[in-house]
Residue frames as a rotation matrix with the C-alpha (Angstrom) as fourth column:
UNK 1
-0.938 0.215 0.273 6.65
-0.126 0.522 -0.844 13.40
-0.324 -0.826 -0.462 -11.53
UNK 2
-0.616 0.749 -0.245 3.38
-0.031 0.288 0.957 11.64
0.787 0.597 -0.154 -12.14
UNK 3
-0.321 0.648 0.691 0.13
-0.947 -0.203 -0.250 11.72
-0.021 -0.734 0.679 -10.12
UNK 4
-0.679 0.050 -0.733 -0.64
-0.058 0.991 0.121 8.21
0.732 0.124 -0.670 -8.84
UNK 5
0.243 0.793 0.558 -3.80
-0.838 -0.118 0.532 7.25
0.488 -0.597 0.636 -6.96
UNK 6
-0.882 -0.401 -0.250 -3.16
-0.170 0.763 -0.623 4.92
0.440 -0.507 -0.741 -3.97
UNK 7
0.174 0.976 0.128 -6.20
-0.699 0.031 0.714 3.03
0.694 -0.214 0.688 -2.77
UNK 8
-0.861 -0.407 0.304 -6.42
-0.486 0.484 -0.728 1.21
0.149 -0.775 -0.615 0.57
UNK 9
0.009 0.870 -0.492 -8.81
-0.454 0.442 0.774 -1.66
0.891 0.216 0.399 1.32
UNK 10
0.293 0.167 -0.941 -10.04
0.501 0.812 0.299 -3.67
0.815 -0.559 0.155 4.28
UNK 11
0.554 -0.143 -0.820 -8.22
0.814 -0.112 0.569 -3.04
-0.174 -0.983 0.055 7.61
UNK 12
-0.592 -0.805 0.043 -5.81
0.797 -0.577 0.180 -0.55
-0.120 0.141 0.983 5.98
UNK 13
-0.370 0.564 0.738 -8.77
0.282 -0.689 0.668 1.59
0.885 0.456 0.096 4.97
UNK 14
0.669 0.655 -0.351 -10.33
0.460 0.007 0.888 1.26
0.584 -0.756 -0.297 8.40
UNK 15
0.345 -0.617 -0.707 -7.06
0.896 -0.009 0.445 1.98
-0.281 -0.787 0.550 10.27
UNK 16
-0.743 -0.636 0.206 -6.03
0.669 -0.700 0.252 4.96
-0.016 0.325 0.945 8.11
UNK 17
-0.210 0.751 -0.626 -9.51
0.395 -0.520 -0.757 6.47
-0.894 -0.406 -0.187 8.00
UNK 18
0.190 0.268 -0.944 -9.53
-0.766 -0.561 -0.313 6.97
-0.614 0.783 0.099 4.19
UNK 19
0.600 0.164 0.783 -9.64
0.165 0.932 -0.322 4.84
-0.783 0.322 0.533 1.20
UNK 20
0.398 -0.499 0.770 -7.59
0.910 0.105 -0.402 6.74
0.119 0.860 0.496 -1.36
UNK 21
0.568 -0.283 -0.773 -5.17
0.032 -0.931 0.365 9.58
-0.823 -0.232 -0.519 -1.92
UNK 22
0.924 -0.275 0.267 -3.05
0.262 -0.055 -0.964 10.98
0.279 0.960 0.021 -4.72
UNK 23
0.501 -0.837 -0.219 0.79
0.214 -0.126 0.969 10.97
-0.839 -0.532 0.116 -4.54
UNK 24
0.783 -0.386 -0.489 3.45
-0.620 -0.411 -0.668 12.34
0.057 0.826 -0.561 -6.83
UNK 25
0.423 -0.672 0.607 6.11
-0.068 0.645 0.761 9.84
-0.903 -0.364 0.227 -7.77
UNK 26
0.037 -0.552 -0.833 8.79
-0.974 -0.206 0.093 9.14
-0.223 0.808 -0.546 -10.46
UNK 27
-0.569 -0.291 -0.769 8.85
-0.501 0.864 0.044 5.30
0.652 0.411 -0.637 -10.05
UNK 28
0.448 0.681 -0.579 7.19
0.003 0.647 0.763 2.31
0.894 -0.344 0.288 -8.40
UNK 29
-0.193 -0.606 -0.772 9.96
0.830 0.318 -0.458 2.21
0.523 -0.729 0.442 -5.75
UNK 30
-0.904 -0.129 0.409 9.32
-0.015 -0.944 -0.329 5.91
0.428 -0.304 0.851 -5.03
UNK 31
-0.049 0.964 0.262 5.58
-0.626 -0.234 0.744 5.47
0.779 -0.127 0.614 -4.48
UNK 32
0.522 0.196 -0.830 6.13
0.357 0.834 0.421 2.36
0.775 -0.516 0.365 -2.27
UNK 33
-0.552 -0.751 -0.362 8.74
0.703 -0.187 -0.686 4.22
0.448 -0.633 0.632 -0.25
UNK 34
-0.718 0.333 0.610 6.30
-0.398 -0.917 0.032 7.17
0.570 -0.220 0.791 0.28
UNK 35
0.336 0.915 -0.222 3.54
-0.353 0.341 0.871 4.85
0.873 -0.215 0.438 1.36
UNK 36
0.175 -0.425 -0.888 5.87
0.728 0.663 -0.173 3.13
0.663 -0.616 0.425 3.81
UNK 37
-0.818 -0.572 0.051 7.17
0.418 -0.655 -0.630 6.46
0.394 -0.494 0.775 5.28
UNK 38
-0.638 0.558 0.530 3.72
-0.517 -0.821 0.243 7.98
0.571 -0.119 0.813 5.66
UNK 39
0.264 0.959 0.100 1.57
-0.808 0.163 0.566 5.14
0.527 -0.230 0.818 6.88
UNK 40
-0.088 -0.340 -0.936 3.61
0.045 0.938 -0.344 2.24
0.995 -0.073 -0.068 8.33
UNK 41
-0.945 -0.323 0.039 3.86
-0.009 -0.096 -0.995 3.49
0.326 -0.941 0.088 11.87
UNK 42
-0.389 0.889 0.240 0.10
-0.921 -0.367 -0.135 4.19
-0.032 -0.273 0.961 11.98
UNK 43
0.399 0.585 -0.706 -0.83
-0.620 0.740 0.263 0.79
0.676 0.333 0.658 10.71
UNK 44
-0.396 -0.591 -0.703 1.69
0.173 0.704 -0.689 -0.98
0.902 -0.395 -0.176 12.99
UNK 45
-0.931 0.045 0.363 0.27
-0.349 -0.407 -0.844 0.92
0.110 -0.912 0.395 16.02
UNK 46
0.001 1.000 0.000 -3.35
-0.994 0.001 0.105 0.00
0.105 0.000 0.994 15.12
UNK 47
0.327 0.042 -0.944 -2.37
-0.269 0.962 -0.051 -3.71
0.906 0.270 0.326 14.65
UNK 48
-0.716 -0.667 -0.204 -0.44
0.038 0.254 -0.966 -3.71
0.697 -0.700 -0.157 17.88
UNK 49
-0.600 0.562 0.569 -3.54
-0.798 -0.367 -0.478 -2.63
-0.060 -0.741 0.669 19.82
UNK 50
0.543 0.793 -0.277 -5.19
-0.818 0.574 0.040 -5.75
0.191 0.205 0.960 18.42
UNK 51
0.444 -0.470 0.763 -2.26
-0.425 0.639 0.641 -7.92
-0.789 -0.609 0.084 19.49
UNK 52
0.850 -0.135 0.509 -0.87
0.499 0.515 -0.697 -8.32
-0.169 0.846 0.505 15.98
UNK 53
0.114 -0.899 -0.423 2.76
-0.007 -0.426 0.905 -7.72
-0.993 -0.100 -0.055 15.14
UNK 54
0.987 0.151 0.057 3.54
0.066 -0.056 -0.996 -6.46
-0.147 0.987 -0.065 11.64
UNK 55
0.109 -0.992 0.069 7.03
0.258 0.095 0.962 -7.38
-0.960 -0.087 0.266 10.54
UNK 56
-0.514 -0.437 0.738 8.58
0.801 0.062 0.595 -5.92
-0.306 0.897 0.318 7.44
UNK 57
-0.953 0.125 -0.275 7.14
-0.190 -0.956 0.223 -3.25
-0.235 0.265 0.935 5.21
UNK 58
-0.124 0.989 -0.079 3.55
-0.621 -0.139 -0.771 -2.59
-0.774 -0.046 0.632 4.28
UNK 59
0.199 0.173 -0.965 4.05
-0.955 0.256 -0.151 -4.21
0.221 0.951 0.217 0.85
UNK 60
-0.795 -0.533 -0.289 5.37
-0.440 0.835 -0.329 -7.35
0.417 -0.134 -0.899 2.68
UNK 61
-0.831 0.552 0.064 2.07
0.167 0.359 -0.918 -7.54
-0.530 -0.753 -0.391 4.57
UNK 62
0.038 0.857 -0.514 -0.18
-0.440 -0.448 -0.779 -6.69
-0.897 0.256 0.360 1.70
UNK 63
-0.005 0.069 0.998 -1.33
0.890 0.455 -0.028 -7.66
-0.456 0.888 -0.064 -1.71
UNK 64
-0.122 -0.166 -0.979 -0.23
-0.087 -0.980 0.177 -4.80
-0.989 0.107 0.105 -3.92
UNK 65
0.174 0.244 0.954 -1.70
0.890 0.376 -0.259 -4.33
-0.422 0.894 -0.152 -7.43
UNK 66
-0.623 -0.322 -0.713 -0.69
-0.098 -0.872 0.479 -1.82
-0.776 0.368 0.512 -10.06
UNK 67
-0.381 0.623 -0.683 -3.74
-0.918 -0.342 0.200 -1.16
-0.109 0.704 0.702 -12.31
UNK 68
0.589 0.802 0.104 -5.17
-0.801 0.596 -0.055 -4.51
-0.106 -0.050 0.993 -11.27
UNK 69
0.617 -0.458 -0.640 -1.97
-0.048 0.790 -0.612 -6.60
0.785 0.408 0.465 -11.71
UNK 70
0.945 -0.276 -0.174 -0.21
0.237 0.212 0.948 -8.08
-0.224 -0.938 0.266 -8.73
UNK 71
0.597 -0.789 -0.144 3.33
-0.797 -0.604 0.003 -6.61
-0.089 0.113 -0.990 -8.44
UNK 72
-0.067 -0.630 0.774 4.68
-0.416 0.723 0.552 -10.08
-0.907 -0.285 -0.310 -7.96
UNK 73
0.379 0.247 0.892 3.46
0.621 0.647 -0.443 -10.93
-0.686 0.722 0.092 -11.51
UNK 74
0.989 -0.078 -0.129 5.03
-0.144 -0.733 -0.665 -7.87
-0.043 0.676 -0.736 -13.12
UNK 75
0.430 -0.891 0.144 8.48
0.901 0.415 -0.126 -8.35
0.052 0.184 0.982 -14.60
UNK 76
-0.776 -0.629 0.044 8.89
0.628 -0.777 -0.045 -4.62
0.062 -0.007 0.998 -14.94
UNK 77
0.313 0.925 -0.216 6.63
0.942 -0.331 -0.053 -1.83
-0.121 -0.187 -0.975 -13.77
UNK 78
-0.847 -0.427 0.316 6.82
0.493 -0.855 0.164 1.67
0.200 0.294 0.934 -15.29
UNK 79
-0.215 0.764 -0.609 4.50
0.614 -0.379 -0.693 4.22
-0.760 -0.523 -0.387 -13.74
UNK 80
-0.651 0.158 0.743 2.31
0.580 -0.528 0.620 6.42
0.490 0.834 0.252 -15.96
UNK 81
-0.887 0.411 0.209 0.23
-0.459 -0.832 -0.312 9.43
0.045 -0.373 0.927 -15.13
UNK 82
-0.019 1.000 -0.020 -3.11
-0.953 -0.012 0.304 8.27
0.304 0.024 0.953 -13.67
UNK 83
-0.427 -0.143 -0.893 -1.99
-0.057 0.990 -0.131 4.77
0.903 -0.005 -0.431 -12.61
UNK 84
0.488 0.591 0.643 -3.74
-0.754 -0.085 0.651 3.29
0.440 -0.802 0.404 -9.57
UNK 85
-0.664 -0.667 -0.338 -1.90
-0.285 0.644 -0.709 1.37
0.691 -0.375 -0.618 -6.88
UNK 86
0.507 0.857 0.086 -4.29
-0.524 0.228 0.821 -0.89
0.684 -0.462 0.565 -4.84
UNK 87
-0.676 -0.732 0.084 -3.13
-0.450 0.320 -0.834 -2.07
0.583 -0.602 -0.546 -1.37
UNK 88
0.527 0.834 -0.162 -5.02
-0.441 0.431 0.787 -4.88
0.726 -0.344 0.595 0.32
UNK 89
-0.100 -0.565 0.819 -3.97
-0.983 0.186 0.008 -6.27
-0.157 -0.804 -0.574 3.77
UNK 90
-0.732 -0.206 -0.649 -3.20
-0.301 0.953 0.037 -9.94
0.611 0.223 -0.760 3.96
UNK 91
0.391 0.904 -0.174 -6.06
-0.261 0.291 0.920 -11.99
0.882 -0.315 0.350 5.49
UNK 92
-0.693 -0.515 0.505 -5.71
-0.613 0.052 -0.788 -12.46
0.379 -0.856 -0.352 9.28
UNK 93
0.130 0.739 0.661 -7.30
-0.955 0.274 -0.118 -15.09
-0.268 -0.615 0.741 11.42
UNK 94
-0.785 -0.465 -0.409 -7.90
-0.571 0.799 0.188 -18.71
0.240 0.381 -0.893 10.99
């Protein structure tokens, strides 16, 4: 298992009450599953109090970067010790 830093920005930072934590993971899927299991219900609850419904997973409602590269642009992502996963909420409003 590797130690991965997960950083939250914007509303996610505000709603969770912290901006970073360290998690142990073997793969990118593992870290994303841990983030979903630990924080999705709290984020959904906070958004719901604002009248916003969050469908899907956190990663479906966020821009997720691994070491500064959007996951959607990565063909393959292999985690290494000390990697940083950045999670930004999608922009809301209009």
